[in-house]
Structure formats: C-alpha cells, structure tokens
C-alpha positions as CSV (number, residue, x, y, z in Angstrom):
1,M,20.6,-9.3,18.1
2,L,19.3,-6.0,18.1
3,L,17.9,-6.3,14.9
4,L,16.1,-9.7,16.0
5,A,14.6,-7.9,18.8
6,L,13.3,-5.3,16.9
7,L,12.0,-7.4,14.2
8,L,10.1,-9.6,16.4
9,V,8.6,-6.5,17.6
10,S,7.6,-5.1,15.1
11,C,5.5,-8.5,14.1
12,A,4.3,-8.9,17.7
13,S,2.4,-5.6,17.2
14,G,0.1,-6.2,14.7
15,P,-2.4,-3.4,13.4
16,S,-4.2,-1.5,15.7
17,H,-7.3,-0.7,13.7
18,T,-10.9,-2.4,14.1
19,E,-13.2,-2.9,11.4
20,S,-15.8,-0.5,9.9
21,A,-2.8,-0.7,-1.6
22,F,-3.9,1.5,-3.6
23,V,-3.2,4.0,-4.8
24,Q,0.0,5.5,-5.7
25,P,0.9,8.2,-3.3
26,Q,1.8,11.6,-4.2
27,I,4.6,13.1,-1.9
28,A,3.8,16.2,-0.2
29,T,7.0,18.5,-0.9
30,N,6.1,20.7,2.1
31,E,5.5,17.8,4.5
32,G,9.2,17.3,6.4
33,A,10.5,20.1,5.1
34,D,13.0,20.1,8.1
35,F,13.8,16.5,7.6
36,D,17.3,15.9,6.3
37,P,17.4,12.3,4.7
38,T,21.0,12.2,4.8
39,L,21.1,11.9,8.8
40,V,19.2,8.6,8.2
41,T,22.0,5.8,9.6
42,A,22.8,2.8,7.9
43,E,21.2,1.2,10.9
44,M,18.2,3.5,10.8
45,H,17.4,2.6,7.1
46,E,18.6,-1.2,7.7
47,V,16.0,-1.6,10.8
48,T,13.2,-0.3,8.6
49,M,13.9,-2.1,5.4
50,I,13.4,-5.6,7.7
51,E,10.2,-4.1,9.4
52,L,9.0,-2.8,6.2
53,R,9.8,-6.1,4.7
54,A,7.8,-8.1,7.1
55,F,5.2,-5.3,6.8
56,V,4.6,-6.1,3.2
57,E,4.6,-9.8,3.7
58,G,2.1,-9.6,6.6
59,L,-0.2,-7.7,4.2
60,N,0.4,-9.7,1.0
61,A,-0.7,-12.8,3.3
62,I,-3.7,-10.9,4.4
63,I,-4.4,-10.0,1.0
64,R,-3.9,-13.4,-0.6
65,A,-6.2,-14.5,2.1
66,R,-8.9,-11.6,0.9
67,N,-9.0,-10.7,4.3
68,Y,-10.7,-7.5,4.2
69,N,-11.2,-6.8,7.9
70,A,-7.6,-7.3,8.6
71,W,-6.3,-5.4,5.5
72,V,-8.3,-2.5,6.9
73,G,-6.3,-2.9,10.3
74,Y,-3.1,-1.3,7.8
75,L,-4.6,1.4,7.1
76,S,-4.4,5.0,8.4
77,D,-7.5,6.5,9.8
78,S,-7.1,9.2,7.0
79,F,-6.6,6.9,4.3
80,Y,-9.0,4.6,5.1
81,A,-11.7,7.8,5.1
82,E,-10.0,8.7,1.4
83,I,-10.6,4.9,0.0
84,N,-14.8,5.3,1.1
85,S,-15.4,8.3,-0.3
86,E,-17.8,8.9,-2.9
87,D,-15.1,10.5,-5.5
88,F,-12.6,8.1,-4.8
89,L,-14.8,5.2,-5.5
90,T,-15.9,6.8,-8.3
91,R,-12.4,7.4,-9.8
92,R,-11.7,4.0,-9.4
93,T,-14.8,2.5,-10.9
94,E,-13.9,4.3,-14.0
95,E,-10.2,3.2,-13.9
96,L,-11.3,-0.4,-13.7
97,F,-13.5,-0.5,-16.3
98,R,-10.7,1.3,-18.4
99,R,-8.3,-1.6,-17.2
100,D,-11.0,-4.5,-18.0
101,Q,-12.1,-3.3,-21.5
102,M,-7.9,-3.0,-22.6
103,V,-7.9,-7.0,-21.1
104,A,-10.9,-7.8,-23.3
105,T,-9.0,-6.0,-26.2
106,N,-5.8,-8.0,-25.4
107,L,-7.9,-11.3,-25.1
108,G,-9.5,-10.6,-28.7
109,R,-12.7,-9.9,-27.4
110,D,-14.7,-6.4,-28.1
111,P,-14.1,-3.9,-25.0
112,R,-18.1,-3.1,-25.7
113,R,-19.1,-6.0,-24.0
114,V,-17.2,-5.3,-20.8
115,Q,-19.6,-5.1,-18.0
116,R,-19.2,-2.1,-15.4
117,R,-18.3,-3.3,-12.1
118,V,-19.1,-0.1,-9.3
119,L,-17.1,0.4,-6.4
120,N,-19.8,1.2,-3.9
121,T,-17.8,0.6,-1.0
122,S,-13.7,-0.2,0.3
123,R,-14.6,-3.6,0.7
124,D,-15.6,-3.3,-2.9
125,F,-12.5,-1.5,-3.7
126,F,-10.3,-4.1,-1.8
127,Y,-12.2,-7.0,-3.5
128,N,-11.7,-5.8,-6.9
129,I,-8.6,-3.6,-6.9
130,V,-6.3,-4.6,-4.0
131,V,-6.2,-8.5,-4.6
132,P,-6.0,-8.8,-7.9
133,A,-3.1,-6.7,-8.0
134,R,-1.3,-6.3,-4.2
135,S,-1.0,-9.6,-3.4
136,N,2.2,-10.9,-4.1
137,D,4.2,-7.3,-3.7
138,R,8.2,-7.2,-2.9
139,L,10.0,-4.4,-0.9
140,D,13.0,-3.8,-3.0
141,E,13.8,0.1,-1.7
142,I,12.9,2.7,0.4
143,T,12.9,6.5,0.7
144,F,12.5,8.5,3.3
145,V,10.5,11.7,3.8
146,T,10.3,11.9,7.6
147,E,11.8,9.4,10.3
148,S,8.6,8.4,10.5
149,R,7.3,8.5,7.2
150,V,9.0,6.6,4.0
151,V,7.8,6.0,0.3
152,A,8.5,1.9,0.0
153,F,9.4,0.8,-3.6
154,T,9.4,-2.4,-6.0
155,V,11.9,-2.3,-8.9
156,D,10.5,-4.1,-11.7
157,N,12.3,-6.2,-14.5
158,R,12.9,-3.2,-16.2
159,G,15.0,-1.2,-13.6
160,N,12.0,0.9,-13.3
161,R,11.5,2.0,-9.5
162,L,7.7,1.4,-8.5
163,I,6.1,3.0,-5.9
164,L,4.0,0.0,-3.6
165,Y,3.2,2.0,-0.8
166,D,3.3,5.5,1.2
167,L,3.6,4.5,4.8
168,E,3.7,6.4,8.2
169,R,4.8,5.0,12.1
170,I,1.7,5.7,13.8
171,G,2.2,5.0,17.5
172,S,4.5,1.9,17.6
173,T,2.7,0.2,14.0
174,W,3.3,1.1,10.3
175,Q,0.2,2.2,8.0
176,I,-0.5,2.9,4.5
177,I,-1.2,6.8,4.6
178,N,-1.9,7.4,0.7
C-alpha cells in the first residue's frame, strides 16, 4: 500500500520547470564520496525503481508527442543551460552530421551529399536528437550515486548496460541533470 501511495504521489507531481535525454552522462567520482551505496535498502531501491519507471514512461510519452515544452520541465536548470550552450550545440551538430553520413552509407547513398542540420537551440536538439532516439526507452536498472542521485540504465539485447539518464531528486521531483 505504501508503494502504491508513493507511486501516485510521484506521478501526480509533474516537472517543476516552465519553458524558456541526451547525452551520455559522466559520473563525477568525488560527488557523493561519503555515500555508501550498500546502505540502500531493498525497499528504497524498489520504491525508486517504481518512481523512475513512471518517470521514464511519462518522459517517453512526452517525447513521442514531440512536446518540447513539457520535456524541458524534466531537465534541471543546469542541464537546460548546458544544452543551450554554443559549445554543446556545435558538438551535437557534428555528431548528428556524422551519424547522418553513416546512415546514408548504410543505405547505399553518397555520404558526401548529406545535408548538415545545424542545431542552434535546445529546441533543435530536442527535435533532431532526442525525439528520434529517446521515445521508447526502458528502465532496467539503477545505480545510486547518492541518496538523491541515480544513474538509470537499460540493458540491450547483448546484455550491455547502457546509460539512459543521470537523474537527481530536486525538491519533490526527479530531473535529468546530465
């Protein structure tokens, strides 16, 4: 019953951002240095998994609906600022161009004829990177970094753990922090 109540509360509290998935996070080794993950109880792990599965399912629905404004609400302020930085957008533009060239090659097309899509804003990043890649994510595992920060993983068909999101509970909601 407690789990159901926690799930309902976590689903009812939506993202806290207003408008103005994905980059693979790097975990800082000094953050949470005093935290001992072996102290995470089975109940805390289970409750967090339930909350985060609901979080990912809700996020997937928002991404599938191409709802940029709602997606921004799932981002921490610092991550939102990062994805709006010129450096971030330039790097993602180059990655997108290389990916598009590889896709063209795999389809038997001339990769030199691929048109470069320039990402100028977080909105461009959302529509060109997040929407095609993140609409059907599945949460399989989590690792606690601190009591309020986790790394969420999916496991692919080969058994490889792939990072979905670096998440932190900020206030009463989970948010993508990196």
